[in-house]
C-alpha positions as CSV (number, residue, x, y, z in Angstrom):
1,M,217.5,144.1,59.3
2,E,217.5,145.7,62.8
3,S,217.0,142.5,64.7
4,R,219.6,140.8,62.5
5,S,222.1,143.5,63.2
6,K,221.5,143.3,67.0
7,S,221.9,139.5,66.9
8,H,225.3,139.7,65.0
9,T,226.5,142.5,67.4
10,S,225.5,140.6,70.5
11,D,227.4,137.5,69.2
12,A,230.4,139.6,68.5
13,I,230.4,141.1,72.0
14,T,230.0,137.8,73.6
15,N,233.0,136.4,71.7
16,L,235.0,139.5,72.6
17,M,234.2,139.3,76.3
18,Q,235.5,135.7,76.4
19,L,238.8,136.8,75.0
20,K,239.3,140.3,76.4
21,P,236.8,141.3,79.2
22,D,238.3,144.7,79.7
23,K,237.8,145.7,76.1
24,A,234.4,144.2,76.0
25,A,233.3,146.6,78.7
26,L,233.6,149.4,76.2
27,L,230.4,148.1,74.7
28,T,228.5,147.2,77.9
29,G,229.1,150.6,79.5
30,E,230.5,149.1,82.8
31,P,233.4,151.1,84.4
32,L,236.8,149.4,84.5
33,P,239.4,150.0,87.2
34,V,242.9,150.9,86.2
35,N,244.7,147.9,84.8
36,R,247.9,147.9,86.9
37,S,249.6,145.5,84.5
38,E,249.4,148.0,81.7
39,G,251.9,150.3,83.4
40,D,251.5,153.8,82.0
41,R,248.9,152.8,79.5
42,V,245.3,153.8,80.1
43,V,242.5,151.8,78.6
44,G,239.5,153.6,77.2
45,G,236.6,153.7,79.6
46,T,238.8,154.0,82.8
47,L,237.3,156.2,85.5
48,N,239.6,158.8,87.1
49,K,238.2,159.7,90.6
50,S,241.1,161.9,91.8
51,G,244.0,163.7,90.4
52,V,244.8,164.7,86.8
53,I,245.7,162.4,84.0
54,H,247.5,163.6,80.9
55,L,246.7,161.2,78.0
56,R,248.2,160.7,74.6
57,A,246.2,158.9,71.9
58,E,248.3,156.4,70.1
59,Q,245.5,154.9,67.9
60,V,242.7,157.0,66.5
61,G,239.9,156.7,64.0
62,N,239.8,153.4,62.1
63,N,242.6,152.0,64.3
64,T,240.7,152.1,67.5
65,I,239.3,149.0,69.1
66,L,235.7,150.3,68.7
67,A,236.3,150.8,64.9
68,R,237.7,147.3,64.6
69,I,234.6,145.9,66.4
70,V,232.3,147.8,64.0
71,R,234.2,146.4,61.1
72,M,234.0,142.9,62.5
73,V,230.2,143.3,62.9
74,Q,229.9,144.7,59.4
75,D,231.9,141.8,58.0
76,A,229.7,139.3,59.8
77,Q,226.6,141.0,58.4
78,G,228.0,141.1,54.9
79,S,229.3,137.6,54.7
80,K,227.2,135.0,52.8
81,A,226.6,131.4,53.7
82,P,227.0,128.8,50.8
83,I,223.2,128.7,50.4
84,A,223.1,132.4,49.9
85,T,225.7,132.1,47.1
86,L,223.4,129.5,45.4
87,A,220.5,131.9,45.6
88,D,222.6,134.6,43.9
89,R,223.4,132.1,41.1
90,V,219.8,131.3,40.7
91,S,218.9,135.0,40.5
92,L,221.7,135.5,38.0
93,Y,220.0,133.1,35.5
94,F,216.4,133.1,36.7
95,V,215.6,136.7,36.0
96,P,217.0,136.8,32.5
97,A,215.4,133.4,31.8
98,V,212.0,134.7,32.9
99,M,212.4,137.8,30.7
100,C,213.3,135.5,27.8
101,I,210.2,133.5,28.4
102,A,208.1,136.6,28.2
103,L,210.0,137.7,25.1
104,L,209.6,134.3,23.4
105,T,206.0,134.1,24.3
106,G,205.4,137.6,22.8
107,L,207.6,136.8,19.8
108,A,205.7,133.5,19.1
109,T,202.3,135.2,18.5
110,P,202.9,138.4,16.6
111,T,205.5,136.9,14.3
112,S,203.1,134.2,13.2
113,I,200.3,136.7,12.8
114,M,202.5,139.0,10.8
115,V,203.7,136.3,8.5
116,G,200.2,134.8,8.2
117,T,198.4,138.0,7.3
118,G,201.1,138.9,4.9
119,R,200.8,135.5,3.2
120,G,197.1,136.0,3.1
121,A,197.5,139.3,1.3
122,Q,199.7,137.7,-1.3
123,L,196.9,135.1,-1.9
124,G,194.2,137.8,-2.2
125,V,192.8,137.4,1.3
126,L,192.8,140.4,3.6
127,F,192.6,139.8,7.3
128,K,191.7,143.1,9.1
129,N,193.4,142.1,12.4
130,G,195.0,139.3,14.2
131,E,191.9,138.6,16.3
132,V,190.1,137.6,13.1
133,L,192.7,134.8,12.5
134,Q,191.9,133.2,15.8
135,R,188.1,133.5,15.4
136,S,188.3,132.1,11.9
137,E,189.9,128.9,13.2
138,E,186.8,128.3,15.4
139,I,184.3,128.5,12.6
140,D,182.0,125.5,12.2
141,T,179.2,127.0,10.0
142,V,179.6,129.0,6.7
143,V,176.5,130.9,5.5
144,F,176.5,132.0,1.9
145,D,174.4,134.8,0.4
146,K,173.2,133.7,-3.1
147,T,173.1,136.7,-5.5
148,G,176.6,138.1,-6.3
149,T,178.3,135.6,-4.0
150,L,177.5,132.1,-5.1
151,T,176.3,133.5,-8.5
152,H,177.7,136.1,-10.8
153,G,175.2,138.7,-9.6
154,T,174.4,139.7,-13.1
155,P,171.1,137.9,-13.9
156,V,169.5,138.0,-17.3
157,L,165.9,138.0,-18.3
158,T,165.0,134.6,-19.6
159,D,161.2,134.5,-19.8
160,W,158.5,137.2,-20.5
161,I,155.0,135.8,-20.0
162,P,152.0,138.1,-20.6
163,V,148.9,137.4,-18.6
164,G,145.7,138.0,-20.6
165,D,145.2,139.5,-24.1
166,H,144.4,143.1,-23.3
167,H,148.0,144.6,-23.3
168,D,150.6,145.2,-25.9
169,E,153.8,143.2,-25.0
170,R,156.2,146.0,-26.0
171,E,154.1,148.5,-24.1
172,L,154.2,146.4,-21.0
173,L,157.9,145.9,-21.3
174,Q,158.4,149.6,-21.6
175,L,156.3,150.3,-18.5
176,A,158.1,147.6,-16.5
177,A,161.6,148.7,-17.6
178,S,160.8,152.4,-17.0
179,A,159.7,151.6,-13.5
180,E,162.7,149.5,-12.7
181,Q,165.4,151.9,-14.1
182,N,165.7,153.7,-10.7
183,S,166.2,150.5,-8.8
184,E,169.7,149.3,-7.9
185,H,168.7,145.7,-7.6
186,A,170.3,143.2,-10.0
187,L,166.9,141.8,-11.0
188,A,165.8,145.3,-12.0
189,E,168.9,145.7,-14.1
190,A,168.1,142.5,-16.0
191,V,164.7,143.9,-17.0
192,V,166.1,147.2,-18.0
193,D,169.0,145.7,-20.1
194,Y,166.5,143.4,-21.9
195,A,164.3,146.3,-22.8
196,K,167.2,148.3,-24.1
197,K,168.3,145.4,-26.3
198,Q,164.8,145.3,-27.7
199,G,165.2,148.9,-28.7
200,I,162.5,150.2,-26.3
201,E,162.8,153.8,-25.2
202,L,162.3,154.2,-21.5
203,I,160.1,156.8,-19.8
204,Q,161.2,158.6,-16.7
205,P,158.8,157.7,-13.9
206,E,156.9,160.4,-12.0
207,S,157.4,158.6,-8.7
208,F,159.4,155.6,-7.4
209,T,159.3,153.7,-4.2
210,A,161.4,150.6,-3.3
211,V,159.7,148.1,-1.0
212,Q,162.6,146.5,0.8
213,G,163.0,142.8,0.0
214,K,159.7,142.7,-1.9
215,G,159.8,144.9,-5.0
216,I,159.0,148.4,-6.3
217,E,156.1,150.7,-6.9
218,A,156.2,153.5,-9.5
219,Q,154.1,155.9,-11.5
220,V,154.9,155.7,-15.2
221,D,152.9,157.6,-17.8
222,N,150.1,158.2,-15.2
223,R,149.8,154.5,-14.5
224,T,150.6,152.7,-11.3
225,I,153.2,149.9,-11.8
226,L,153.8,147.3,-9.2
227,I,156.7,144.8,-9.7
228,G,157.7,142.3,-7.1
229,N,157.4,138.9,-5.4
230,R,154.3,137.0,-4.4
231,Q,154.5,138.4,-0.8
232,L,154.2,141.9,-2.1
233,F,151.2,141.1,-4.3
234,R,149.5,139.3,-1.5
235,E,149.9,142.4,0.7
236,Q,148.4,144.5,-2.0
237,G,145.5,142.1,-2.4
238,I,146.3,141.2,-6.0
239,D,145.3,137.6,-7.0
240,T,148.2,135.5,-8.4
241,A,146.7,132.0,-7.9
242,G,146.1,131.4,-11.5
243,M,149.8,131.5,-12.3
244,D,151.0,129.2,-9.5
245,D,151.9,126.3,-11.7
246,V,153.9,128.4,-14.1
247,V,155.7,130.1,-11.2
248,T,156.5,126.7,-9.7
249,S,157.9,125.4,-12.9
250,L,160.1,128.4,-13.5
251,S,161.3,128.4,-9.9
252,E,162.3,124.8,-9.9
253,S,164.6,125.5,-12.9
254,G,166.5,128.0,-10.8
255,K,164.8,131.1,-12.1
256,T,163.6,134.0,-10.0
257,V,160.0,135.1,-10.9
258,M,158.6,138.6,-10.6
259,Y,155.0,139.6,-10.9
260,I,154.0,142.8,-12.9
261,A,150.8,144.6,-12.3
262,V,149.2,147.8,-13.8
263,H,146.6,149.5,-11.7
264,D,146.5,146.5,-9.3
265,K,145.9,144.0,-12.0
266,L,148.4,141.2,-12.9
267,V,149.5,141.7,-16.5
268,A,152.7,139.7,-16.8
269,L,155.4,137.4,-15.3
270,V,159.1,137.9,-15.8
271,A,161.7,135.2,-15.0
272,V,165.3,136.1,-14.4
273,A,168.2,133.7,-13.9
274,D,171.6,134.3,-12.3
275,T,174.2,131.7,-13.3
276,L,176.3,130.0,-10.7
277,K,180.0,130.8,-10.4
278,P,182.1,128.0,-11.9
279,E,184.1,127.5,-8.7
280,A,181.1,127.5,-6.4
281,R,180.5,123.7,-6.2
282,A,184.2,122.9,-5.8
283,T,184.4,125.5,-3.0
284,V,181.4,124.0,-1.2
285,E,182.9,120.5,-1.4
286,R,186.2,121.7,0.0
287,L,184.5,123.4,2.9
288,R,182.5,120.3,3.6
289,A,185.7,118.3,3.6
290,M,186.9,120.7,6.3
291,K,183.9,119.4,8.4
292,L,182.0,122.7,8.1
293,R,178.3,123.1,7.9
294,I,177.2,124.9,4.8
295,V,174.0,127.1,4.6
296,M,172.6,129.3,1.8
297,L,170.7,132.4,2.9
298,T,168.6,134.3,0.4
299,G,165.6,136.4,-0.1
300,D,164.5,134.4,-3.1
301,Q,161.5,132.1,-3.1
302,E,162.2,128.6,-1.8
303,A,161.9,126.8,-5.1
304,S,164.3,129.0,-7.1
305,A,166.7,129.1,-4.1
306,R,166.8,125.3,-3.8
307,A,167.5,125.0,-7.5
308,I,170.6,127.2,-7.2
309,A,171.6,125.3,-4.0
310,R,171.4,122.0,-5.7
311,Q,173.7,123.2,-8.4
312,A,176.2,124.4,-5.7
313,G,175.9,121.2,-3.7
314,I,174.3,122.9,-0.7
315,D,171.6,121.0,1.2
316,E,170.5,123.5,3.8
317,V,168.7,126.5,2.5
318,I,167.1,129.4,4.3
319,S,164.9,131.3,1.8
320,G,162.5,134.2,1.7
321,V,164.5,136.2,4.2
322,L,164.2,140.0,4.1
323,P,167.5,142.0,4.2
324,D,166.9,143.4,7.7
325,N,166.2,139.8,8.9
326,K,169.5,138.3,7.7
327,G,171.3,139.5,10.8
328,F,168.6,137.9,13.0
329,V,169.0,134.6,11.2
330,I,172.8,134.7,12.0
331,Q,172.0,135.4,15.6
332,Q,169.7,132.4,15.7
333,L,172.5,130.2,14.4
334,Q,174.8,131.6,17.0
335,N,172.3,131.0,19.8
336,S,172.1,127.4,18.7
337,G,175.9,127.1,19.4
338,S,177.3,127.6,16.0
339,K,180.4,129.6,15.3
340,T,179.3,131.3,12.1
341,A,181.0,132.9,9.1
342,M,178.8,135.0,6.8
343,V,179.8,135.4,3.2
344,G,178.2,138.3,1.3
345,D,178.8,141.1,-1.1
346,G,175.7,143.4,-1.1
347,I,174.3,146.3,0.9
348,N,171.6,144.0,2.4
349,D,174.3,141.6,3.6
350,A,176.1,144.2,5.7
351,P,174.0,143.6,8.9
352,A,174.6,139.8,8.7
353,L,178.4,140.4,8.0
354,A,178.7,142.5,11.1
355,T,176.6,140.1,13.3
356,A,178.5,136.9,12.3
357,D,181.5,135.7,14.3
358,V,183.5,136.3,11.1
359,G,182.2,138.4,8.2
360,I,183.7,137.5,4.8
361,A,183.1,140.1,2.2
362,M,183.7,139.7,-1.5
363,G,186.1,142.3,-2.8
364,T,183.9,142.8,-5.9
365,G,180.9,143.8,-3.7
366,T,179.7,147.1,-2.3
367,D,181.8,149.3,-0.1
368,I,179.6,148.9,3.0
369,A,179.8,145.1,2.7
370,I,183.6,145.4,2.5
371,E,183.6,147.7,5.5
372,S,181.4,145.4,7.5
373,G,183.5,142.3,6.8
374,D,186.4,141.0,8.9
375,I,188.0,139.2,5.9
376,V,187.9,140.5,2.4
377,I,188.3,138.2,-0.6
378,M,190.1,140.7,-2.9
379,R,189.5,139.0,-6.2
380,G,185.9,138.0,-5.5
381,N,186.7,134.3,-6.2
382,L,185.1,131.8,-3.8
383,D,188.4,129.9,-3.6
384,G,189.5,132.6,-1.3
385,I,187.1,131.5,1.4
386,V,188.8,128.1,1.7
387,T,192.2,129.8,1.6
388,A,191.2,132.2,4.4
389,L,189.9,129.5,6.8
390,A,192.8,127.1,6.0
391,L,195.3,129.9,6.6
392,S,193.8,130.8,9.9
393,K,194.1,127.2,11.1
394,A,197.7,127.0,9.8
395,T,198.6,130.2,11.6
396,M,197.1,129.2,14.9
397,T,198.8,125.8,14.7
398,N,202.1,127.6,14.1
399,I,201.5,129.9,17.1
400,R,200.9,126.8,19.3
401,Q,204.1,125.2,18.1
402,N,206.1,128.3,18.9
403,L,204.6,128.5,22.4
404,F,205.2,124.8,23.0
405,W,208.8,124.9,22.2
406,A,209.4,128.2,24.0
407,F,208.0,126.9,27.2
408,I,209.6,123.4,26.9
409,Y,213.0,125.0,26.3
410,N,212.7,127.3,29.3
411,L,211.2,124.6,31.5
412,V,214.3,122.5,30.9
413,G,216.8,125.4,30.7
414,I,215.9,127.4,33.8
415,P,216.6,124.6,36.4
416,V,219.9,123.8,34.7
417,A,220.9,127.5,34.6
418,A,220.0,127.7,38.3
419,G,222.5,125.0,39.1
420,L,220.2,122.0,39.6
421,L,222.6,119.6,38.1
422,T,225.4,120.8,40.3
423,L,223.5,119.4,43.4
424,F,223.9,116.0,41.9
425,G,227.5,116.5,40.8
426,G,226.7,117.6,37.3
427,P,228.0,120.6,35.4
428,S,226.7,124.2,35.6
429,L,225.5,126.2,32.7
430,N,228.0,128.7,31.4
431,P,226.3,132.1,30.9
432,M,227.8,132.5,27.4
433,I,226.3,129.2,26.4
434,A,223.0,130.1,28.0
435,G,222.9,133.4,26.2
436,G,223.7,131.7,22.9
437,A,221.0,129.1,23.5
438,M,218.4,131.8,24.2
439,A,219.3,133.5,21.0
440,M,219.0,130.2,19.1
441,S,215.5,129.6,20.6
442,S,214.4,133.0,19.3
443,V,215.8,132.1,15.9
444,S,213.8,128.9,16.1
445,V,210.6,130.7,16.8
446,V,211.1,133.1,14.0
447,S,212.1,130.4,11.6
448,N,209.0,128.3,12.4
449,S,206.8,131.4,11.8
450,L,208.4,132.0,8.5
451,R,207.3,128.6,7.3
452,L,203.9,130.2,6.8
453,R,205.3,132.0,3.8
454,F,205.2,128.7,2.0
455,F,201.5,128.2,2.7
456,R,199.6,127.1,-0.5
457,K,196.0,127.4,-1.5
């Protein structure tokens, strides 16, 4: 600004010297002789070397020559070239337009998320935050827990098979049910319910230990009771080879087989079946139609797991997985490049739900599973999984539409508002019309977002 002021001042002085040299000397500091032609008038800057001069000021303050020169310089500095006027017009529209772009961009995303999550709640699907909506759209693999998720989770005892002829069947059932009554597992409940229906009175065990993912060990009536899967019995050194054919046959029919031992001796087999939810197969087919990979993850033996998987239409099965290893399996899928959603309902599913890119918890499951999940299917119906994933895709598509139209509108509108068309003889954009157009663009974004309210299952 200083150099610019000096330049304008210098130009003004040069012009003044050409017109009135005597007055220009006021600024250069050079002394002027008395101007004889002025008669009794004395020009400012005149040197008096002898005698006394009595002066009377006729013009003071803003009316002096110096004040006029200052005004002239100020006017020169404050004047605007035509290009500067164009810049002002651009600023007049550009700044509000950029602010509107930011507003529209911000409006496009939260409005869609708000409507999408609200519609999900109406359909029984709870998204815990907007980030989950975006991650859900990227899912390419859905992993199902079996018990309580694909199945009802309330298995019933279907087969009781004594081994040997040295034990009373009712007594064995009493020992097994008494040992299982302190377990929270669904298979244990099936044994206890069956015994109660048979009118058998249970005995409170002296001790009870749950072996995670394998079975239980208890002391009942001074006898050691061991109930669990083949892995547990192998670890305890109990021979089960003689029953392999029977176990295979039961497992292939979709039943879960448990071994029962008294004092480390195999005395019986018990088979428990959990029926598939009626909507399971249709849900799997709809997910497969969405180009998703479907996997069933369970701690059951492979034969029984594959029997249930066949009923559900699932080809890929990962069986025999302990609860604390489910999260590790999910990590392996992720490391292979899969964007994974885990669907579960139980306590042992919580680590996998938390590890997955998106955890989908059944609302009928345990509190810790619901807490660990990113999406909660409130009614516990498998249809909600399809709804959740489809709604996430619809919401993200809606957001992209909003962003596209917001940017396209401003990409066209800003140059017009800045006067681009006037350079080619075209019209300028009236500020009132521009303001109305901006308002209408906001209405368009909101209206497009509200279309999500009509999303159907």
